[in-house]
C-alpha positions as CSV (number, residue, x, y, z in Angstrom):
1,M,8.7,2.7,-14.3
2,E,7.2,2.6,-18.0
3,L,6.3,-1.2,-17.5
4,V,4.3,-0.2,-14.3
5,Q,2.7,2.6,-16.0
6,T,1.6,0.7,-19.1
7,S,0.6,-2.3,-17.2
8,F,-1.4,-0.3,-14.8
9,A,-3.4,1.3,-17.8
10,Q,-4.4,-2.0,-18.9
11,V,-5.8,-2.8,-15.3
12,Q,-7.6,0.4,-15.0
13,P,-10.6,-0.5,-17.1
14,I,-11.3,-3.3,-14.8
15,A,-10.4,-1.4,-11.5
16,A,-13.6,-2.5,-9.7
17,V,-12.9,-6.1,-10.4
18,A,-9.1,-5.6,-9.6
19,S,-9.9,-4.1,-6.3
20,T,-12.4,-6.8,-5.5
21,L,-9.9,-9.6,-6.4
22,F,-7.1,-7.8,-4.4
23,Y,-9.1,-7.6,-1.3
24,A,-10.4,-11.2,-1.6
25,R,-6.8,-12.4,-2.0
26,L,-5.7,-10.2,0.9
27,F,-8.2,-11.6,3.4
28,E,-7.5,-15.2,2.1
29,L,-3.7,-14.8,2.7
30,D,-4.4,-13.2,6.2
31,P,-8.0,-13.2,7.5
32,A,-6.9,-11.2,10.5
33,L,-6.5,-8.2,8.3
34,K,-10.4,-8.0,8.0
35,V,-10.5,-6.2,11.2
36,L,-8.4,-3.2,9.9
37,F,-11.0,-2.4,7.2
38,R,-14.3,-0.8,8.5
39,G,-17.0,0.4,6.2
40,D,-17.9,0.0,2.6
41,M,-15.3,-2.4,0.9
42,N,-16.4,-0.9,-2.7
43,E,-15.5,2.5,-1.5
44,Q,-12.2,1.1,0.0
45,G,-11.4,-0.6,-3.5
46,H,-12.1,2.7,-5.2
47,K,-9.6,4.5,-2.9
48,L,-7.0,1.9,-3.4
49,M,-7.3,2.1,-7.1
50,T,-7.2,5.8,-7.3
51,M,-4.2,5.9,-4.9
52,L,-2.5,3.5,-7.1
53,G,-3.2,5.4,-10.2
54,I,-2.1,8.6,-8.6
55,A,1.2,7.2,-7.5
56,V,1.8,5.1,-10.7
57,A,1.2,8.3,-13.0
58,N,3.6,10.3,-10.7
59,L,6.5,7.6,-10.5
60,N,8.7,10.0,-12.2
61,K,8.0,12.7,-9.8
62,P,9.3,11.7,-6.4
63,E,8.9,15.2,-5.0
64,I,5.1,14.4,-5.3
65,V,5.1,10.6,-4.6
66,M,7.3,10.4,-1.5
67,P,5.7,12.9,0.7
68,A,2.3,11.3,0.0
69,L,3.6,7.9,0.6
70,R,5.1,9.1,4.2
71,K,1.9,10.5,5.0
72,L,0.0,7.4,4.0
73,G,2.7,5.5,6.1
74,E,2.0,7.6,9.1
75,R,-1.9,7.0,8.9
76,H,-1.4,3.4,8.5
77,A,0.5,3.1,11.7
78,G,-2.6,4.7,13.5
79,Y,-4.6,1.8,11.9
80,G,-2.5,-0.9,13.3
81,V,-0.7,-1.9,10.4
82,T,2.7,-3.9,10.8
83,D,5.6,-4.4,8.6
84,A,4.5,-8.0,8.0
85,H,1.1,-6.6,6.6
86,Y,3.1,-4.8,3.9
87,D,4.5,-8.2,2.7
88,T,0.8,-9.6,2.5
89,V,-0.4,-6.6,0.9
90,G,2.6,-7.0,-1.8
91,A,1.8,-10.6,-2.4
92,A,-1.9,-9.8,-3.0
93,L,-1.0,-6.8,-5.3
94,L,1.2,-9.2,-7.5
95,W,-1.3,-11.9,-7.6
96,T,-4.0,-9.3,-8.4
97,L,-2.0,-8.0,-11.2
98,E,-1.3,-11.4,-12.7
99,Q,-5.0,-12.2,-12.7
100,G,-5.8,-8.9,-14.4
101,L,-3.1,-8.8,-17.0
102,G,-2.9,-12.5,-17.7
103,P,-0.3,-13.2,-20.5
104,A,0.8,-9.6,-20.1
105,F,2.1,-10.0,-16.7
106,T,5.5,-11.0,-17.8
107,P,8.4,-11.7,-15.5
108,E,9.6,-8.0,-16.5
109,V,6.4,-6.7,-15.6
110,R,6.5,-8.5,-12.3
111,N,10.0,-7.5,-11.5
112,A,9.0,-3.8,-12.3
113,W,6.1,-3.9,-9.9
114,T,8.0,-5.6,-7.1
115,A,10.7,-2.9,-7.3
116,V,8.0,-0.2,-7.2
117,Y,6.3,-1.9,-4.4
118,V,9.3,-2.4,-2.6
119,L,10.2,1.4,-2.6
120,V,6.5,2.2,-1.7
121,S,6.4,-0.3,1.3
122,D,9.8,0.7,2.6
123,T,8.9,4.5,2.5
124,M,5.6,3.8,4.1
125,K,7.2,1.6,6.9
126,A,10.0,3.9,7.4
127,A,7.3,6.8,8.1
128,A,5.3,4.3,10.3
129,R,8.3,3.8,12.5
130,R,9.0,7.5,12.8
131,V,5.6,8.1,14.0
132,S,5.9,5.2,16.6
133,A,9.2,6.5,17.7
134,D,7.8,9.9,18.0
135,D,4.9,8.6,20.1
136,L,7.4,6.6,22.5
137,S,9.5,9.6,22.8
138,F,6.5,11.9,23.7
139,S,5.2,9.4,26.1
140,G,8.4,9.1,27.8
141,Q,8.6,13.0,28.1
142,E,5.1,12.9,29.6
143,R,6.0,10.4,32.1
144,H,9.4,12.3,32.8
145,A,7.4,15.5,33.2
146,G,4.8,13.8,35.7
147,L,2.1,14.2,33.2
148,T,0.9,10.6,33.2
């Protein structure tokens, strides 16, 4: 956790550049993801860096981070985000950190970020699956009750 926090502190001064790099890389890896983003990408980048900052600052406080990640996962399910998209986001994130940190992006830092991202994405995906399962269950109940 400490490696993630200290390395993110090095990225924060270039947050606007980092978010621009991130989205450029994300759309390079999967151009189809562009349709999931509506609105001002500068604002989206600011939201991304703010969310990352809050998550990184609270890594040692799972009682804060985990509920927030679950809610984020639920919202992302509504946007049409799939499990495969999380893999692409992870790849774009690691690439962005490598660009922003340069030689400070050591194998240890990469491994620390990878471990944190796996936890984040697994939590969000599980929440998204619960929302989807609840939606399917509710739809089934509606049909059974003759509501559709």
